[in-house]
N, C-alpha and C positions, 0 to 999 in steps of 0.2 A: 220492526226493532232493528236499530242500527247495528251493524257489525262493529266489534271492538277491534281495532288494529294493534297488533303487537308493538309494544314499545320499540323503538330503535335502540341497539346496544352499540356503544361507540368502541371499537377494538381497543385495547390498551396499548400504550408504547412499549410496554414490556413484551407483549405478544408479538407485536410487529418486529421488534428486535430479534425475537426468538426465531421468527420466520425467516427474516433476512439472513440470519447466521446459518440457518439450515439450507437456504438456497445458495448462499456463498460456497458453502462446502460442496454441495452438488455441481454448481458451475465449475468450480476448481478442479473437480475430479473428473467430470464427463465432458466438459467444454459447453460454451453457451449455446452453440447451434443444435448440440445432441440432447440437450436438456429440454424435457417437456414440463409444462406446469403440473401435469399428473405426477410426473417423478418427484417434484420438489413436494407436492402435497402428500405423496406417499411416505416421503422421508420425514415430512412433519407430523404424520399420523392423522391425516385430515382428508377429507373429500376435495377433489380438484375445485369443485364448485364453491367449496367454503374458502378457498384461497383467495378467489376474486373479490370476497367481501372485503379483504385487506389490501389488495393490489389489483390494478387494472389489466396487468400483463408481466410476462416475465421480464420485458424490456424495462419496465418501471422498478422491478426488484433490482435488476442489474444497475440501473442508473443510480439507485440509493446506495447500493453498496459501494460503487465506485466513488461516488461524489463523496460520501461519508469518510471514506479512506483518505482521499486526497485532501478534503478540507481539514482534516485533522493533521495530516502529514504537513501541510503548509502553515498551520498554527505554530508547530514544533520549529520548522525550519526558519520561518519569518523571525521567530523569537531569537534564534541563533544568529541570524544574519544581521539583526538590528543591535546586537549585543556589544558591537565594536571590538570583537576579539581578534587576535592575531591570525594569520593564515593557518598555521598548524592546529591552534586550538578551534578554530572553525570547522576544519576538516574532522577534527576529533569528536566535535559537538554533532555535526551533521551525521557522520557514520553512527553514533550512538543514537541519535534520534531515529535514525533509518531503521535500526535494529529493534527499538522499542515499537515501531510501527509494525514491523513484521510480527512481533509479540501480540499486539492488538488485533491486527488484521492480516493474519497469515493467508487465509483463504482468498480475501479481496487481492493481495499483492500478487497470488498466482494468477488469479483471473487477469489481472492488469498485464502481467507479462505474457500471457496466452493471446489475449483478446484485443489489446489496446490499438494495435496497428490497422486492423480492418474496422473496429468500432469507430476509430477517428474519422473515418469517412463520411459517418453519419451526422447530421446536423444536430441531433440530440446529444451526442458525445463530442462535440466540438472542443470542449473544456479539456479534454485528454491532450489534445495537440496544444493548447495554451500552457498546460501544466508542464508538459514535456520540454517546452521552450524556455519556461522560467527555471524548471530544474537544471537544464543544461547550462543555462547563463549564471546560475548560483554556483555551481561546482567549478566550471571552467574559470569565471571570475576569481574566486578563492585560490585556485592554483596558479592562475598568472599573477595575482598579488604575492603569492609565496615566492615564486621565481624571482620577481622584480625586487624583492626586499631580501634576497638570498636566505630565505627560511628553507626552500627547497632548491635543489640542484639547478645550475643554469642551463644543463643540457637535457632538462626533462622534456619529453615529448608530451605537451599538456593534454591533446586531445587524446592521445593513446593512454594516459595514466587516467584520465576521466572515465574513459570507456571501462579500463580494468577494474578501477574501484566501483563503478555502478554495477557493473556485471556480477562481480564477486560478492559484492554485499547482498543485492536483491534475489540472487539464486538461493540464498539461505531460505528462502520461503519454501523451497521444494523438501527441505530436510528439517528444519526448525519445527518444534513442537513445544507449544506453551506448557509451563509446568515441568520442564525437563530439569537435566542436572545442573544446567548453566542459565542464569538469567541474561536477558538481552545486554545488559551492561557488561557483563564478565565476558560474553561473546565479543562485543565491541572492543573491550580492552586488549583481548587476545589478538584480534584482527587488526587493530591499529598498531600493535607492537610488531607483528609481522610486516605489516606494510610500509611503516614509517622507520623501524629499526632493522629489520631484516631477520633472518632466522639463523643465521651463522653465529657460532659461539665467538665471544670476544676473548682473544688471546693477550 
């Protein structure tokens, strides 16, 4: 009598997303190298062997976490850069989009900040280098355009300004929590007010 095989059950996209969200939080908290598949499985409330039913390695999980974040980031950034806005409006829109991505992918942003430099040396994560180069070109180009048309001060150190804006925006992933008192748009407005208009009172 032939042995009946158990039917194959395809993991649902929703379950994959849940597991990736869990893995992202663990990677962000413990670091990629210190995180084991067992630790992710424990956080997800499942056996380590069951996790391999969904992903072949923790590297694959990290790859999907980072690529999903960057793909979504660039969808938003490209829409801003293609909109034909002035330099100040472009900076405002890029900053706002950045805070929205921190809201959507806080753990992925934290991982990116901690891990991107050494991951970029691996062929699988070469897209991190390409994304960084594209990111720098977009921001520096917008600042240069603003200086050229006198939207921004002509004595502005463009590269220093870029680094300041980049670092002060993305470090928000270390303290921002979705669902807090302020929406990402509100935080962006406050940030832009300080950067573009200053914090000193007007007399």
